[in-house]
C-alpha positions in Angstrom: 144.3 118.5 108.4 141.9 121.1 106.9 143.6 120.7 103.9 143.5 116.5 103.9 139.8 115.9 105.1 137.1 113.5 103.0 134.6 115.9 102.5 131.8 113.3 101.7 132.5 111.1 105.2 132.2 115.2 106.7 129.0 115.6 105.4 127.6 112.0 106.2 128.5 113.1 110.1 126.7 116.1 109.5 129.4 118.7 109.3 128.4 121.1 106.2 132.2 122.9 104.6 131.5 126.6 105.1 132.6 129.3 102.6 135.1 130.5 105.3 138.2 127.8 105.0 138.6 125.2 107.2 135.5 125.7 109.2 131.8 124.1 109.3 128.3 124.3 110.3 127.7 120.7 112.4 124.3 119.6 112.2 122.8 117.7 115.3 120.5 115.2 115.6 116.6 116.3 117.0 113.9 113.8 116.9 110.7 115.2 117.6 111.7 118.5 118.3 112.6 117.5 121.3 116.0 118.4 123.3 116.5 118.2 127.3 117.7 120.7 129.1 120.9 119.0 129.5 121.3 118.5 125.5 120.6 122.6 125.6 123.1 123.4 128.1 125.9 121.4 126.4 124.9 122.5 122.8 125.4 126.5 124.6 128.8 125.6 125.8 130.5 123.8 122.8 129.1 127.2 120.7 131.1 129.2 123.1 133.8 126.9 123.0 134.2 126.1 119.9 132.1 128.0 117.5 130.8 132.0 117.8 128.6 131.8 120.5 125.3 131.2 118.4 123.6 128.2 116.9 121.2 128.3 113.5 117.7 126.9 114.2 116.8 124.7 111.1 113.3 124.8 109.5 113.1 120.9 110.2 113.3 121.8 114.3 117.1 121.0 113.8 120.5 122.7 115.4 123.6 123.6 113.7 126.8 125.1 115.0 128.5 127.3 112.5 132.4 128.0 112.5 133.4 124.8 114.1 137.0 124.4 112.9 137.6 120.7 111.0 140.7 120.5 113.4 138.6 120.5 116.5 135.7 118.5 115.4 136.9 115.1 117.2 137.2 117.3 120.3 133.6 119.0 119.6 131.6 115.7 118.7 133.2 114.6 122.1 132.1 117.2 124.1 128.3 116.8 122.5 128.4 113.4 123.2 129.3 113.8 127.2 125.8 115.8 127.2 123.8 113.4 125.1 123.8 115.2 121.9 124.4 113.2 118.8 125.7 114.5 115.6 123.1 114.8 112.5 123.6 113.5 108.9 123.8 115.1 105.5 123.6 113.7 102.0 121.9 110.9 100.7 120.3 109.0 103.6 117.3 109.8 105.9 117.1 112.8 107.8 116.0 113.7 110.9 112.3 112.7 111.7 110.1 115.8 112.7 107.3 116.0 114.5 104.3 118.4 116.1 103.9 117.7 120.4 101.0 115.1 119.4 98.3 113.8 121.9 100.4 114.0 125.0 100.3 117.8 125.0 97.9 119.1 122.4 94.5 118.6 122.9 93.8 118.1 119.5 96.5 115.6 118.9 94.9 112.2 117.9 98.5 110.5 117.9 101.7 110.6 120.5 103.2 112.5 117.6 106.7 112.4 119.6 106.6 108.3 120.3 106.2 107.5 116.9 109.1 109.8 115.7 111.1 108.1 118.4 110.3 105.0 116.7 110.6 106.2 113.0 114.2 107.6 113.9 115.2 104.3 115.3 114.2 102.3 112.6 116.0 104.3 109.5 117.4 107.6 110.8 120.9 107.5 108.6 119.6 104.8 106.4 121.9 105.3 103.0 119.4 105.5 100.2 119.8 106.9 96.2 119.0 110.7 97.6 117.7 112.2 100.8 114.5 110.9 102.8 112.5 113.0 105.2 109.6 111.6 107.5 107.5 114.4 109.2 104.8 113.3 112.0 102.0 115.5 113.0 99.4 114.8 115.4 95.9 116.0 113.6 94.5 117.7 110.6 95.7 120.7 111.8 98.8 119.6 110.2 101.2 121.7 112.3 104.0 119.8 110.6 102.7 119.9 107.2 103.5 116.1 106.7 102.8 116.5 102.9 105.8 118.3 102.5 108.0 114.8 103.3 108.7 112.1 101.5 106.4 110.2 103.9 104.3 112.0 106.1 102.3 110.8 109.2 99.5 112.4 110.3 96.8 111.3 113.0 93.7 110.7 112.7 90.2 109.0 114.0 88.0 106.0 112.8 85.0 107.3 114.3 81.6 105.9 115.4 78.4 107.2 116.1 76.1 106.1 119.0 72.8 107.3 118.3 71.3 105.8 121.7 74.1 108.5 123.9 73.3 111.3 121.8 71.1 114.4 122.8 70.9 115.9 119.8 72.8 119.2 120.9 74.5 119.8 117.8 78.0 120.4 119.1 79.4 117.9 116.8 77.8 119.4 113.8 79.2 122.6 114.5 82.7 121.4 115.0 83.3 119.5 111.8 85.1 121.6 109.3 84.5 119.4 106.5 80.5 119.9 106.8 80.4 115.8 106.9 77.6 116.1 109.8 74.2 117.3 109.3 71.2 117.0 111.7 68.2 115.7 110.3 65.1 115.0 111.9 67.0 115.7 115.4 69.7 113.0 114.6 73.1 113.7 113.4 73.7 112.2 110.1 77.5 111.5 108.9 78.5 111.8 105.2 81.6 109.2 105.1 82.8 110.4 102.0 83.6 114.3 103.1 84.4 112.8 106.8 88.6 113.4 106.8 88.9 111.6 110.1 90.0 114.3 111.8 88.2 113.3 115.2 86.7 116.7 115.7 83.1 115.2 116.5 84.5 112.8 119.1 86.8 115.5 121.4 83.7 118.2 121.2 80.7 115.6 122.2 79.7 116.5 125.5 78.1 113.1 126.3 80.7 110.7 124.2 77.9 110.0 121.5 81.3 109.9 119.1 83.7 107.3 119.5 87.4 107.1 118.1 89.9 104.8 117.3 93.3 106.7 116.4 95.3 106.2 113.6 97.6 107.4 110.8 96.8 108.9 107.5 99.7 108.5 105.4 101.1 110.9 102.6 103.8 109.9 99.8 106.2 112.0 97.8 106.1 115.5 99.3 109.2 117.6 98.6 110.0 121.2 98.8 112.6 123.5 97.4 112.9 123.9 93.8 109.9 121.4 93.0 107.2 121.5 95.1 104.9 118.7 95.3 102.1 118.0 98.1 102.6 114.1 98.8 99.5 112.0 98.3 97.6 109.4 100.2 96.9 105.9 98.8 95.6 104.1 101.5 93.0 104.3 104.0 93.6 105.1 107.8 96.1 102.9 109.7 95.1 101.7 112.9 97.9 100.0 114.4 101.6 100.4 114.4 102.9 97.0 112.8 100.9 97.8 109.8 102.2 101.5 109.8 105.9 99.9 109.8 104.9 97.6 107.1 103.6 100.4 105.1 106.7 102.9 105.8 109.3 100.1 105.2 107.6 99.1 102.0 108.1 102.6 101.2 111.5 103.1 101.5 112.2 99.7 99.6 110.5 101.0 96.8 112.2 104.2 96.7 115.9 102.2 97.3 115.2 99.6 94.3 113.7 101.9 91.6 115.6 105.7 92.6 118.5 107.0 90.5 121.0 108.6 92.4 120.4 112.1 93.2 116.9 111.6 92.4 113.9 112.5 95.1 111.2 110.1 95.4 108.6 112.2 94.0 110.9 112.3 90.6 111.2 108.9 90.8 107.4 107.8 91.4 106.9 110.4 87.8 109.9 108.8 86.2 108.4 105.2 86.5 104.8 105.6 87.8 103.2 105.7 91.0 101.1 102.2 90.4 104.1 99.8 91.6 104.3 101.6 94.4 100.4 101.7 95.3 100.5 98.0 94.8 103.4 97.4 97.3 101.7 99.6 99.7 98.9 97.8 99.1 100.4 94.4 99.7 102.0 95.8 103.4 98.6 97.4 104.2 97.0 94.0 104.0 99.8 92.3 106.1 
């Protein structure tokens, strides 16, 4: 069988051919970096029985099991499925969605990153496109997940409002602000909106709730790493609801699908055709 395999189909199912003839490394689907204890036990058992007793942790929160013989691939997938583990994908399609732990775990988080990652995964994972396409979700401006490295990065933020009547002029929020967007003038806090990056640290630091924050999403587009490095760019204001978020992400993927050449990353497409068409499509999606 090893001499009669469809390599493209194997790669589509997350199986990457190794240097060693007949063997490959099987990529698993890990959404938002989370696995259950049962998932981990299953992966361990499969690696012991069918591989060489170890796994490789990828840079995108994934797991690969090396030294899986192609003749045993179907059996391996069946064993993984019994423990609730799905195989990943490779090639020109939407890849595994990465995420930090977000507001459910992290005090700095502005959004539930894992919940959004699951929804993005359910909506797009494995979708066929001209080239690979990556999403990353990070909970706040600390940017642990490095959202701008992705074709579409989703970052948690807050729309903030100052309630002067509740303020005791302690200055804690001014000290907490890392962008120097806040200052104390005549005993009152002044916000320079041009400097605010919607991090929400003022809301989280205030001891008397003089700041009100509404969580939302900051999106970046066209990021890439590897041979060519480019930081994704923000083209829209803070998005305040999931319905708008997914209209915008739909628009970004549709633009890529309609305009990209085969084997061309999103950033290269934007460099070739220009960003104005994307901006227009995103703005329409943002406005609903």
